[in-house]
N, C-alpha and C positions, 0 to 999 in steps of 0.2 A: 551418518558416518563422519568421523573427525579425522582432520588432516594434521599431520606434523607442522608445528610452529617453528619456523627459522627466523627469528628477529635480525639476524646478522645479514640476511639476503634483503632484507627491507630497507637498510640504511642506504642513505645516498651513495653513489660511487666514489665521491670524492673523499669520503671519510674511509671508505674500505682501503683506498689508495695510500691514505696516510697511515692507516692500521698496518698494513703491509709493511711500510717502512720501519716501523716499530716493532717487528716481530710478533703481530696479533695479538695484542693485549685486548682489544675491544672485542675481538672474536671469542676470546676465551671467556669474558664476562658475560656477552649476550648469549653463548651456549648455556652457562648456566641458567640465566634467566628464561631462555626459552624451553629448557626442560621443566622448569616449575610451572612457565605459562602452560605447558602440555598437560601436566597434571592436573592443574586448574580447569582447562578446557575438558578433560575426560571427566572430572567430577562433576561439571555443571551437566554434560551430557549424559552422565549417569543419573542425575536428579529427574531428567525427563523420563528416562526408563522406569525409574522408580515409581513413577505414577501408575503403572500398569501392572497387576499381578504376573502376567505372563513373562515380563522381562525384568521385575524389580528384583534387587539383590535380596540374598537370603535374610538379611538382618532386618529389611523392610517389611518382611511378610507379616510379622505379628503386629505391625503398626495398622497394615492395610485391614487385616483380620479384626482389630478392633474398631475401625471404622465402620465396618460392615456388620458387627456384633456376632463375629464368628467365635464360638466356645474354643479354647486351645484342647487340642485331642493328644494323646501318648503319640509319640514318635514311632510309629512301626514301620515307616519307608525313610528315605532319606530328606524327604522335604515335606512340608505341611502346605505347599503352593496350590496342589490340585484340589484340596478340600475346600482352602478358601476361594479358589476361581469358581467352584460349583455353587457358592452358597447362595448368589442372587437367582440361578438358575433352579435350586431345589426350592427356594421360597415361593417362586411364581407357581409351581407345581405343586405346592405343599398338599400332603396328604393323599395324594393319587398313588394308585398301586404300582405303576412304572416307576415314579419319582422315589419310591420306598425302596424297590429293589435296586436300583441305580445306587442310592444312597448306602444300603446295606454293602453292597459289593465295593463300592469304592472305601469305605472306611476300615473294613476288614480285610479286603483282598481275597476273599472267599466267594464262591458261588452262592447266590441268593434267591429264594423266591418267597414271595409274600402272600399269604392265604389268608383273606377275612373270613373267618369261621362263622359269622353270622349269616353268610350266604350260604352256608352248607347245613343250615338248620330246616328240619320239617316243619311244616305249618298245616293247620287243619283248614280243608277246603269248604268253601262256600258254594253252593249250587248256582247261586246267581253271579259268582266271580271266580271262575275255574281258572287257575294259573298253572299252566302246563310247563313243563321244562323244555327248553329249546331242543332241536333235534341234534344239535352239536354236543350235546352231553349224553351219550347212549348208555351211560352206567346205571341210569335209574329212568324211572317212567315219569314221576310227577315228584312234587313236595310233600307228599302225605308219607314219604320214607319208604314206598315200595321199590324193593331192590330189583333189578334184572339180573337174577343170579345165572342166568343163561349166557350173559356176557362174562366170558372167562378173563378176559382182558381187565374189564372193571374190577372183578375179584382180585385179580393179582395185584392191582394197585391199592388195595384196601390198606390205610395207615400211612401210605407214603404222601409226599408233598402234591402228587397229582390225583389223588382219591377224590371222586366227585361224588360219593355216596352220602346221602343226606343223614344226618344224626338228630337224635332228640337233644334237649339241653343238658349240658354236664357242668354243674356248679362249683366243682372242686377246682383250686387253684391249678395253674399249670404244672405240669409235671412230666415224668417219664410215661409217655402214653396216655395221659389223663388230662381231664381238665381244659380241653381245648374248645369245644363246641359251645359258644355262649354268644351273646348278643355283642358284648364288648371285646371280645377275643380277637386278636390278630396275630397269626403266626409267622414268624421269620425261620424259615427252613434254611440251614446254613450248611455248606458242604466244605468241610475244613481240609480234606485231603486233595492232593494235586494229582492231576492225570499227566503220566509221563509216557510219551510216545516212543516206541523201538520200531525202527524199520530194517528189513532183511535179516532178521534172526533166524535161528535155527532151532525148532522146537526139538523136544528130547523124546524119543521114543519110549513109551511106556513098557516097562519089563513085563514079559508074560501076556502082553496084548499086541499081536504083531500089527494091527493096523492102528494102534493107538497112540496118541502124541500128548505130551503136556505143552501148551503153547508158550510156557515160559522157558527161556533157553537156560535156566538153573534147574529145572524139572520139577519145580514145586506146583502145588494146585492153588491158584488165585484167581479171583474174577478179573474179567476183563472190564476196562473202565471206557466211558465215552470220551471222545476227544475233546477236551475243553476249547469250544469255539464261540464264547459269547460274542454276540453282535449288539452294537450300539443300538438303542430304540428297539421297542417292542417287548414283551414280556419273553423270558427264556420257556422254552419247552424241556421236555425229559431230555432230549438229546443235545442240548446246549451246557447242560452242566456235568461236572466231573463226579459222575458216580458209577457204580456197576451197572452193566447193561441186564435188563430183565431178559429172561428167555422168550418170553411172548412178545417183547416189543421188537427183538432182533427177528424172530421166526416171521411176524407180521411184515416187517421191513423186507425181508429178503423174498417173502412172497408176492408181495406188491410189486418188486421190481421184476421177479419172474412172469408175472402176468402181463407186466408191460413191455416185456423183451427187453429189459434193460441189463447191461453187464455190472452196473453198479447201482447200489441203494443209499439211502440216508446213512447207514453205518457203516457199510460193505464197499470197499473199492481199494485201488492202489494210491490214490492222492492223499496229500497230507491233511485234509479236512475229515478225512474218514477215520473210524475206529478200528477197522479190522480189515485184513486182507490175507488170502492164502495163495501161494503160487507154487507150482511144481515145474522143473524144467532144468536148464543147464545153469551152473553157478555164476555164468558169466552174463546171464541175461537180465533184464529188468524185471521188476516185479509188476510193472502195467503190462509188459508183453505176456507174462507167464501166469498172470492172475487168473484163478478159476471164477467164472462168471457168477453172478450172485443167482442166476437160475438154476445152478447146479449146487447151490449150498441149502442146507436146512439146519434146523436148531433141535436139539434132543437133550434129554437128560441122560448124561454119560457117565452116571455113576457105575454102571455096569459095563462101560465100553461097548456099548452097541454100535454094529455097523450103520451107515448110512442107507435109507430105504432105496429101492428100485429108481432109477432115473436120477438119483443125486451122487456127486462126487465126494462131497465132504459133509460132516455133521459137527456141528461145533455146540458145545456147551459153555456159554459166556459167564456162568456162576462158578463153575468148577475150572475153567481155564483149559479145558481139554477139547481134542478133536480126534474123529476118528477119519480115515480115507477109506473109500471103497477098493477093494482089489484092482479094479481097472485104473484107478487114478494114482495108484503107488509110483512112485519113481523110478525109472529103469536105468540101467547102465551108469553113467556119471552124472544123471541128474539127483537134483537135490529138492527138498521140500524148504520154502522159506516163507516167513510169514511177516506181517507188520500189525503191531497191536499197542494198546494202552494198558498201562498198569497202574494202580493208584498207591501213593506213599504220603507219608507227612513231610514236612519240610518246607521250603520256600526260600528266598534270597537270605543268605548267611545260615540258613538252617538245613541245607541239603546234605544229607548223609548216605555215604556208601556210594558205591558206583551208580551211576545213573545218567541220563540224557539230558543234562542240564549244563548251563554256563559253569565254567571253572575259571577262576582268577588264575593268570600265568604262574606257574611254579618257578622256584628259584633257578631251574636249569636252563629256563628261558631268558634269563637276564644275565647281563655280563657287566663286569665292572667298567667303568668309564675308561676309554682308552685301550681296552684289552682287545686281544684278536681271538675271534671265535674258531677255536680249533676241534669243535665238538663233533664227533662221528654221528650222523643222522641217518636213520633209515625208517623209510615209512613201510608199514606193514597193513596188507588189505588182503580180503579172501579173494578179490578179484583185482586184476591190474589197474591202478589208478591212472595209468597213462603218463605220470611225469616223474622224473628222476629215478634213483636207486629205489628198488621196493623189495619186498619179501612177502611170502604168503605165510609165513610162521614166525613167531617170536623167536624160537631157537634158532631159527636159521639166521634172522637179524642179527642175534648176539654172536654167532659163529662168524658171521662176515666182519663183525667189529674184531673178534680176538685174532683173526687171520690178518690184519693190518700190522706190518712191522716197522717201527714198534706201535702197538696199540694205542689210539689217543687216550688221553686222561679222562675224557668225559663223552660220554655215548648216550644218545636219547633215541629210544626206540618208540615210534608213536603209531598206534593202529587208528586207522581213520574210519572204521566202520563198526557196527555193533554185532559182527559175527562172532561163531564160537570156535575157538582156536584148540583142537586136540593135540596138546604138545607133548604128551608121553611124559616121561621123567625128564625135568629140566635140572641141571646141576650146573649152577652158574659159578665159575672160577675168575674171581676179579684179579687183574693186574694190581701190583702195589699203586696206592693212593689213587685209584680208579673210581669214578663216579658213574653209575648206571642209572638210568631213569626209563622205566618202562610206563607208558602212559597212553591214555585215548584222547582222541581229539573232543573237543568241546561238543556238546550234545550226543555223544555216543556212549555205549556201555558194552564193550567187548566181553566176552566171557573166555578165561583161560581153564580149560579143563585139562587137569595134570594129574599123574600118577605119583608123582614127586615133585617137590620145589625147594631146592636146597641152594643157598647162597654162602660163599666162603671167599677168602682173598689171601693175598699175599701180605697184606697189611695195609690199614688205612684205606680200605675200600667202603664205599657208600652204595647204598640201593634204595630207590625210591619206586614205589607202585603208586600210580596216581590213575584213577579214574576206572579202574578195572572191577572185574568181579572173578573171583578165584574159586573153583569148586574142585573136589576130589582128594585134595591133601593139604596138609598144614605147610606153612612157611617154616623151613629149618634153617637157623642161623648158625653158621659155623665161626671157625677161627679167621683172624684176620679182617674183621669187619670194624669200621670206626662208626658206624650208624646206620638204622634201617628206619625208613619213613614210609607209613601207609597213608595216603593222603586222597580222601574222596574215592576209597576203595571198598570193595566187600570181600572179606574171607569168611566164605559162607559158613555161619554156625552149624556144627553138625557135618560139615563138609560137603555133603551131597544129600539127595533125597531118593526115598524108594519109589516103588511103583505107584503109591497112594499119596505122594508129595509130601511125606513126613521125614524128618531129619533121621538120615540113616545111621548115623555114629554120633549120638547126642553127647557121648562123653568125651569124645575126641577134641584135641587142642587145635586151635588155628595158627598159633606161633610158639615155637618151640625152638630150644637151645641144643644143639649137638653136644656131645660128652665131652669133645675136644676145645669147644668154644671158650673163649678167654673173657669174652663179655665186651658190651657196647650199649649205647643208649637206643632205644626202641620208640618212635614216635608216632602217635595215631592223631590223626587230624581229619575231622568229618569222615569218620571210619566206621564200619561194623563188622566185628570180627567175632570169633568163638573164643573159648578159654585161652589163656596165656599162660604157658610154663616157662618161666625162665628163672634161673639160679639167683639167690640174693647177691653173691659176691660178683662185682664187677659188671652188673647189669642195672640199668634204670630204665622205667617206662614213664613216658610223657604223653598224656592223652588229653586232647580236648575236642568237644562237641562230637561225641563217639558214644556208640553202644557195645560194650564189652558183655557176651552173653553165653551163659552156659545152659544148652537146652535141657541137660539132664538136672538141673539144680544142683550142681557139684561146685566145685572151686572155679570161679571165673578167673581169678588172678593168683597165682601161686607158683610154688616151684614143682620140680618133678616128685613123685612119690610121696607127696603131703607135705613136702619140705616148703620153708617160708619163700616166697618170691622177692623179686628187687625193690629197691625204693622207688615210690611213685609221686608223681605230681599230675593230679587229675582236674580238670576245670570243665564243667558242664557236661558230665559224663553220666551215664546210666550203666550200672552194673548189675546184671541179672544171675546172680550166683555169690558164692562165699568169696572172701577175700583174706587170703594168708601171705602178708607180706613183712619183709624186714622194718620197713618204715614208710610212713606217708608224710613226705616233706610238706605238702600243700594239698588241699582238697577244697574246692568251692562249688557249690550248686551241683552236687553229686547226689545221686540216687544210690545208696547201698542197700540194696533189696534184702540181702540176707546178712548171713555172720560176717564180721569183721574182726580180724585177729592181727595186730600189729606188734611186733617185737619190742622196738625201740620207742616207748611212749614220751620220752623226754623231750624230743625234738618234733617239731612239725606242728600243724594246725589244720583242723577240719572247721569249715565255716558254712553257714547258710546251706546245709544238706540234710539229707535224711539218712540216719544212721541209728541203728538200735541203740537203746539206751544202756544194754548190757554189753556193748560192743568193747572190746580192749583197744583204745586209740590214743593218740596224742590228744591235746586238749581241744575242747569243741567249743564254737562260739555260735550261738543262735541256730543251733540245729534242733531238728525236730527227730523223736517226739520230746526231746530233754525240755525244749521251751514250753510245751503244752503241759509237762508233767510236774514243772516248777511249782505251778501254783495250785495244782489239783489235789484232791485229797487221795490217800492211798487206794482208797475202794474204788476209784475212778479210774485207776491206772489200766486195767485191761481194756476197758471201754476204748480210752483215748488212744492207745497202741493200736487196737483194731481198725478204729476209724483213719487214723494217720497212715496207716500202712499204704503205699502207692498201688494203685490199681490202673491197669493199661487196656486198652481197647483189645489188643492183642499181645501175646508174648511169644506167639510163634513167627519165626522169621518166614519173609514171604508173603504174610497176609497185609492187607493194605493198612491196617491200623497197627501195626508192629512198632511197639515202643512208644505209642501215643498215650499219654496220660487219658484215663477215662472221663467221661463227663462228668460221673459222681465222685470224682477223687476229691480229696480234702482241699479246701481252700489255702490251708497253709502250706500244702505241697505245690499248688498252682501259682501262688503269688508268694512264695516264702524265699526265693532265690534271691541272690544280690543282683543278678542280672549281669549284662556284658555291656561294654561300652558301645555307644550306637555310633553308625558311621559318621565320618566327618570331623572336624576339629571342633568337637563339643565335649563340654564337661560329661564326666561318668553319670550314667543313668543313677536316679535314686535308688538306694538299696530297698531290698525287700518288696519288689513288685514283678519279679519274672519268675516263671515256673523253674523248679529243680530238674536237673537230668539234661539229655543230649538234646531235646528241643528247646531249650531255653531262649534261643535267638528267634525262634519262631512267633514269640510274643502273642501267644494264643489269648492270654488274661489280658491284655493290652487291645487287643482287637475286639474282643467281647465288649469291655469297657468303653472304646469308641463309640460302638454301636448304640450301647445305651445312652450315653451322653447325647448322641444325635437325635434319638428317637423320643427323648424329653423335650426337643423343640419343633420336630417335624410330625410326630405323631397326632392325629385329629384328637381334640379333647375328648375324654370321657373313655377312650379306648385303653385296653391293657394288652400291652405286648407280650408275646413268649417267645423265647429264642429255642429252637427245635434243632439240635445238631444231627443231620442225616448220616455224615461220615466224622 
């Protein structure tokens, strides 16, 4: 620790007395010298800190990396510090499975498991040297390849990272489901999706099935994920990695808990480390007090919505995201059913899309200009009494409280502090003149607004911000008197709602529409997921970044009403699933225009580093695909090139874990042909042409994969061939 330097205090008292009589000129001089001496002192102290990677300044890290011979990596996080710090530790354990798994997880940020496939090969037994498989591997009898088909769990794990059935040699190169089992092959199984925990959510009753529920509060069918809880040291097991839970794994888990008389199991329980819990009781009670014990839980295939067997209160299907309650376990009176579970989705820091239980940076409504007085009306909304300050149990009630103040404050923030479902009916929000309303969720929460109507209009100059929410049941209708609407880290569910089977109920319905009397305003999407947008060309503009605009019916995603052209657009890092018919595109970068694009005004604007059909009517295009690939190709190759470069996704159905994620076999020109976005911190712009196009550009999947390949060249034992296998 350094202490301030004050040279004047070190001067003899006689000089200070003389200085006082001369109006302190010496003190003024020594103050300047003391300040500079302090800078020098801190710089010397910093030199000592820079000897250590843990405390070194950011600019010193490349020099330390050069000293230990650490190859530079792509910047997928804010710093290179952790990778350099682990270099010596990795080299001391070079080639071991635990080290390779830690390395893969560290440089990619994904879940990872390493499988040496040469250990999974069958061999010919010799009668004088019998080699039996240890009892810890019940999936097979021995190394001669005899499979114990009576072990249902082993059969269920065939082909996955925890498959322990031996194989014969496969000499083909690594590929999708082939070329794995050979002497030189080592597989790196990677989980790209994240597990997102939700607590205290309200499952959606399945229409036509009186005792059936969709676990998702949106009403869609999607698998339950394990709660990602990787621990340092040791190899990760199936429960430690963020993937869908197998039915047999969950069934064995709850049966083991029931046999031991335990209320919780490895997967099931109310604490934050578990992946799933079901509770029935009063809405003001806690999940821990009202949780159905694991001994009363079973696992079934609920494609037919079967009831739990006798002696069980709840049946769960983790692959379909469904459950059924026994009639005796159904809530009565004012009781409710609440659950905690984890769902999978793409993203990561900087690339989180839609409403979700992740950290969000403070929005502009939380920051005030320097020296100003905060006159913002604030109201907390919760499904139960949070116990502090004014609160409301509904969003509509909180807005009414604001408007009843005379005169209403110009700024209002309605914050929802839990992940409950709020059945608001029809919300008609009339903003006073120049008023700003923000409806947001707390960090790490995802509340659901279930509305039959959602309209906003004002007396002039009003602004609305939706932040961190998921809205089902109705489009957002924008009326007259608005100066701007912002959708940030929120989801306006494409298709508005889901039917009994979890499929979009209104695939052609829009998510954002303008009323007939609206004069127009800017609509801004930031890290949002929305359905089709229907806005007129005159007076309106659409500004979107890091977002997905989806037409489930494969119709117009951005356009005007009744087939007219839509507003002027500014699109950056956006995936558009559907046609685009707009007045103009002022700027578009790193955008996936999956279907047709028709722009009226082609004289102004630019589209760069994007995928847009070569037959599209657009302003000038720069380094777009397939234009770039077709430029040097023969005409006869055009059809094959267009087919190869067309973006492919893990899933195009909203609600599925891989929604909007580029498929593993998508063209490299799409996965690495974007311009990218500026990395965090005061750093120069990332070189062009190395990021994926579309909404998940900031996830930097191509860079994470490249980082792993760079490190494997150094740490993989000589002679072995690595293969990257993406589980999710």
